[in-house]
C-alpha positions as CSV (number, residue, x, y, z in Angstrom):
1,M,104.8,140.4,98.7
2,Q,108.5,140.4,98.8
3,R,110.5,137.4,100.0
4,G,111.9,139.2,103.0
5,S,108.3,140.2,104.4
6,W,107.0,136.7,103.8
7,F,109.9,135.2,106.0
8,A,109.3,138.0,108.6
9,L,105.7,137.1,108.9
10,T,106.4,133.4,108.9
11,V,108.9,133.9,111.8
12,C,106.5,136.1,113.9
13,A,103.6,133.9,113.2
14,V,105.4,130.7,114.5
15,G,107.6,132.3,117.0
16,C,105.9,135.4,118.5
17,G,102.5,133.7,119.2
18,G,100.8,136.6,117.7
19,G,97.3,136.7,116.1
20,G,97.3,138.8,113.1
21,T,94.0,140.1,111.7
22,G,92.3,139.1,108.5
23,S,90.1,136.3,107.2
24,T,91.7,132.8,106.3
25,D,88.8,131.8,103.9
26,S,90.8,132.7,100.8
27,F,93.9,130.7,102.1
28,L,92.0,127.8,103.0
29,S,90.5,127.7,99.4
30,G,94.0,127.1,98.0
31,L,94.4,123.8,100.0
32,P,93.7,120.4,98.6
33,S,91.4,118.1,100.6
34,R,91.5,114.2,101.2
35,Q,88.6,113.9,98.8
36,T,90.4,115.9,96.0
37,L,93.3,113.5,95.9
38,E,91.4,110.2,96.2
39,V,92.4,107.7,93.6
40,K,89.2,106.1,92.2
41,A,88.9,102.4,91.1
42,P,85.8,100.5,89.8
43,S,83.2,99.4,92.3
44,A,84.5,97.2,95.1
45,A,82.5,94.4,93.6
46,A,84.3,94.6,90.3
47,P,86.0,93.4,88.4
48,A,85.5,89.7,89.0
49,A,89.2,89.2,89.3
50,L,88.8,89.7,92.8
51,T,86.7,86.5,93.3
52,T,88.1,83.2,94.1
53,D,86.6,81.7,90.8
54,S,89.1,83.8,88.9
55,A,92.0,82.1,90.4
56,D,90.9,78.9,88.7
57,V,91.5,80.6,85.4
58,L,94.5,82.8,86.0
59,G,96.6,80.9,88.7
60,Q,98.7,83.3,90.8
61,T,98.4,86.1,88.5
62,A,94.8,86.8,89.7
63,D,96.5,88.0,92.9
64,L,97.8,91.0,91.1
65,Y,94.5,92.8,90.8
66,V,94.0,92.2,94.6
67,V,97.5,93.7,95.3
68,T,96.8,96.6,92.8
69,R,93.5,97.4,94.6
70,K,95.1,97.2,98.0
71,A,97.9,99.6,96.8
72,T,95.3,101.9,95.6
73,A,93.5,101.8,99.0
74,D,97.0,102.2,100.8
75,V,98.1,105.1,98.7
76,N,94.8,106.8,99.4
77,G,95.5,106.3,103.1
78,I,99.0,107.7,102.9
79,V,98.0,110.7,100.8
80,G,94.9,111.3,102.7
81,G,96.7,111.1,106.1
82,A,99.1,113.7,105.0
83,L,96.2,116.1,103.7
84,E,94.2,115.4,107.0
85,T,97.2,116.8,109.0
86,L,97.3,119.7,106.6
87,S,93.5,120.3,107.1
88,T,93.5,119.9,110.9
89,I,96.2,122.6,111.3
90,A,94.6,124.8,108.7
91,H,91.2,124.9,110.4
92,S,92.8,125.8,113.7
93,P,93.0,129.6,114.6
94,P,96.0,131.0,112.6
95,A,98.9,132.6,114.4
96,A,99.0,135.4,111.8
97,V,97.2,136.6,108.6
98,G,98.5,139.2,106.2
99,P,97.2,140.2,102.7
100,D,99.2,137.5,101.0
101,V,100.2,135.0,103.5
102,A,98.8,133.0,106.5
103,A,100.5,131.1,109.1
104,W,99.5,128.5,111.8
105,G,101.5,126.9,114.5
106,P,103.2,125.4,116.1
107,L,100.4,123.2,117.0
108,T,100.3,119.7,118.6
109,A,97.5,117.3,118.8
110,P,96.9,115.7,122.3
111,L,99.2,112.9,122.9
112,S,101.1,113.4,119.7
113,P,104.9,113.7,119.9
114,V,105.0,116.0,116.8
115,A,104.4,119.7,116.4
116,G,103.5,121.2,113.2
117,R,103.4,124.6,111.4
118,L,101.7,125.7,108.1
119,V,102.4,128.7,105.9
120,V,100.2,129.5,102.9
121,Q,101.2,132.1,100.5
122,R,99.1,133.8,97.6
123,V,101.3,134.1,94.7
124,A,98.6,135.3,92.1
125,P,94.9,135.6,92.1
126,G,93.6,132.1,93.0
127,A,97.0,130.6,93.2
128,F,98.9,129.6,96.4
129,T,101.8,127.9,97.6
130,F,101.7,125.9,100.9
131,R,104.2,124.3,103.1
132,L,103.8,122.0,106.2
133,D,106.7,121.6,108.6
134,L,107.1,119.1,111.4
135,R,109.3,118.8,114.5
136,P,109.6,116.8,117.8
137,R,107.1,118.3,120.2
138,T,109.7,119.1,122.7
139,A,112.2,120.5,120.3
140,P,112.9,124.1,119.4
141,D,111.5,125.6,116.2
142,S,115.0,125.5,114.6
143,A,114.3,121.7,114.4
144,F,111.4,122.1,111.9
145,E,111.6,120.1,108.7
146,S,109.6,120.2,105.6
147,F,107.1,117.5,105.5
148,L,104.6,118.6,102.8
149,Q,104.9,121.3,100.1
150,G,102.9,122.1,97.1
151,A,101.1,124.7,94.9
152,S,97.6,125.1,93.5
153,T,95.6,127.3,91.2
154,G,91.8,127.7,90.7
155,A,91.1,128.4,94.3
156,S,87.4,128.1,95.1
157,A,85.1,127.4,98.1
158,T,85.2,123.7,97.2
159,G,89.0,123.7,96.9
160,P,91.6,124.4,94.1
161,S,91.0,123.0,90.7
162,E,94.6,122.0,89.9
163,G,97.7,121.5,91.7
164,S,100.5,119.2,93.0
165,F,102.3,118.5,96.2
166,S,105.1,116.1,97.5
167,A,105.2,114.7,101.1
168,D,108.2,113.1,103.0
169,I,106.3,110.2,104.6
170,S,109.7,109.0,106.0
171,L,110.0,112.1,108.1
172,A,106.5,111.6,109.7
173,H,107.5,108.0,110.4
174,R,110.8,108.9,112.1
175,L,109.1,111.5,114.2
176,D,106.0,109.4,115.2
177,P,106.3,105.7,113.9
178,V,103.1,104.6,115.7
179,A,100.7,107.0,113.9
180,N,102.8,106.7,110.7
181,P,104.1,103.2,110.2
182,D,105.3,103.5,106.6
183,N,108.4,105.3,105.1
184,G,108.5,106.6,101.6
185,Q,107.9,109.5,99.3
186,V,104.7,110.8,97.8
187,V,104.1,113.0,94.9
188,A,100.6,113.7,93.7
189,Q,98.8,116.1,91.3
190,W,95.2,116.7,90.5
191,A,93.1,118.5,87.9
192,I,89.3,119.0,88.1
193,A,87.3,120.0,85.1
194,P,83.4,120.4,84.9
195,T,83.1,117.0,83.4
196,E,85.9,114.9,85.0
197,R,88.5,114.7,87.9
198,A,92.0,113.3,87.2
199,V,94.5,112.3,89.9
200,Q,98.1,111.0,89.6
201,V,100.0,109.6,92.5
202,H,103.7,108.5,92.6
203,L,104.8,106.4,95.7
204,A,108.5,105.5,96.0
205,D,111.2,104.4,98.5
206,L,109.1,102.0,100.7
207,P,111.3,99.6,102.6
208,G,111.6,96.0,101.6
209,G,109.2,93.6,103.3
210,S,106.4,96.3,103.4
211,E,102.8,95.1,102.6
212,L,102.8,98.0,100.2
213,P,104.5,97.9,96.8
214,S,108.0,99.2,96.9
215,A,106.9,101.6,94.3
216,A,103.8,102.5,92.5
217,E,102.3,104.9,89.8
218,L,98.5,105.4,90.0
219,A,96.3,107.5,87.6
220,S,92.6,107.8,88.0
221,V,90.0,109.6,85.8
222,L,86.5,109.8,87.1
223,R,83.9,111.5,84.8
224,G,80.6,113.0,85.7
225,D,78.5,110.3,84.0
226,G,80.1,107.7,86.2
227,S,82.6,106.3,83.8
228,G,86.2,106.1,84.5
229,E,89.8,104.8,84.0
230,L,92.4,103.4,86.3
231,S,96.0,102.8,85.5
232,V,98.3,101.4,88.1
233,D,102.0,100.3,87.9
234,V,103.4,98.5,90.8
235,Q,106.9,97.1,91.8
236,A,105.9,94.5,94.5
237,N,105.9,90.9,95.7
238,L,103.1,89.5,93.5
239,V,104.0,85.9,93.2
240,G,106.3,83.3,94.7
241,D,109.2,84.2,97.0
242,P,108.4,87.3,99.2
243,A,112.0,88.6,98.9
244,V,111.7,88.7,95.1
245,L,109.8,91.7,93.4
246,E,107.8,91.5,90.2
247,A,106.5,94.4,88.0
248,G,102.8,94.6,87.7
249,Q,100.6,96.7,85.4
250,I,96.9,97.0,85.2
251,R,94.7,99.1,82.9
252,S,91.1,99.3,83.8
253,R,88.0,101.2,82.4
254,W,84.4,101.3,83.0
255,A,81.2,102.7,81.4
256,P,78.6,104.7,83.2
257,S,76.6,101.6,83.8
258,G,79.6,100.0,85.7
259,A,80.3,97.4,83.0
260,G,84.1,97.5,82.3
261,R,87.3,95.8,81.4
262,A,90.6,95.2,83.3
263,D,93.8,94.1,81.6
264,V,96.7,92.9,83.7
265,E,100.3,92.0,83.0
266,I,103.1,90.7,85.3
267,H,106.7,90.1,84.5
268,G,110.2,89.9,86.2
269,G,111.2,88.2,89.4
270,D,109.4,84.8,89.8
271,A,107.3,85.8,86.8
272,S,110.2,86.5,84.5
273,D,108.4,85.1,81.3
274,G,105.4,87.1,82.1
275,G,101.6,86.5,82.7
276,Q,98.6,88.3,81.3
277,I,94.9,88.5,82.1
278,T,91.9,90.1,80.5
279,E,88.7,90.3,82.3
280,C,85.3,91.8,81.5
281,W,82.3,92.3,83.7
282,D,78.7,93.5,83.1
283,A,76.6,96.2,84.9
284,S,75.9,93.7,87.8
285,F,79.7,93.3,88.2
286,D,79.4,89.6,87.0
287,R,82.3,88.3,84.9
288,V,81.3,87.8,81.2
289,Y,84.7,87.0,79.9
290,A,88.2,86.2,81.0
291,Q,91.4,85.0,79.6
292,G,94.7,84.4,81.2
293,T,98.1,83.5,80.1
294,T,100.3,82.1,82.8
295,P,104.2,82.6,83.0
296,D,104.7,78.9,81.8
297,G,102.7,79.7,78.6
298,G,99.5,78.2,79.4
299,V,96.3,80.0,78.3
300,A,92.8,79.6,79.5
301,S,89.5,81.4,78.8
302,E,86.0,81.5,79.5
303,G,82.9,83.5,78.5
304,D,82.2,85.5,75.4
305,P,84.7,88.2,74.3
306,T,82.0,90.1,72.4
307,A,80.1,90.7,75.7
308,C,83.0,93.0,76.8
309,A,81.9,96.6,77.4
310,F,85.2,97.7,75.5
311,S,86.6,95.6,72.6
312,E,90.2,97.1,73.3
313,P,92.4,97.5,76.5
314,L,93.0,100.9,77.8
315,R,96.3,102.3,76.4
């Protein structure tokens, strides 16, 4: 489809109130879902760095894993919320459907001050681009701004196997701060293979004082046998003065049984000299080994390092 005809259909779809003919199933198969982009972490019961006992070994650096897990959950919430909006509009009756493009909107949820429109275009067999625009409910269509845009390949009934998107969370916050309390920008990508699912998320430009980190990079790999890996890098207040940010890093890996290992580092800010922690847990998620180095140079350890499911940290 030529560029001109795509814009013509888009304008008619969102401005003419028309209802074109055709099936939307193929277009829906090119859109990612909340489940597709969920960043996976080890079991909620592991590692033991989440328990109060670990603080006795690690001091304040034990807080890092808690913050990282919270960052993972919050990023899932931000990404999932954006995709829920996408899904809600896409599963409404479309305004128009053509051979290679479908359009929805403007649509507004009850009591919402925001209206949205969605355009999905087929660019090749099984490959799509998609764009979700938002505007104030009472504003004209000329006020629409791009909120989420992305592309996917490998479309199927269960969703596309690969793709990426970016979302302007600050725009959603500006239009509806009650439903969208956070500012920021999100870039996410995913790849699904027969044996594993990999997700990467970049979160940036959060305001100072947010409970979320000011920036975060998350990468998750979940394999069919239950094993997985999680890498997280955050810029956040992790220790000391809330106005001072530290850099934190966690590399975690776990076996199909659930037994695993986490290696954490923190530096900068109030932890300028750095701190480290290594912790291993068994299939029951009980700690079997822990070693911590605090910013003041202190070292403490407990347990047996040979009991670790992995002898080396995730690189």
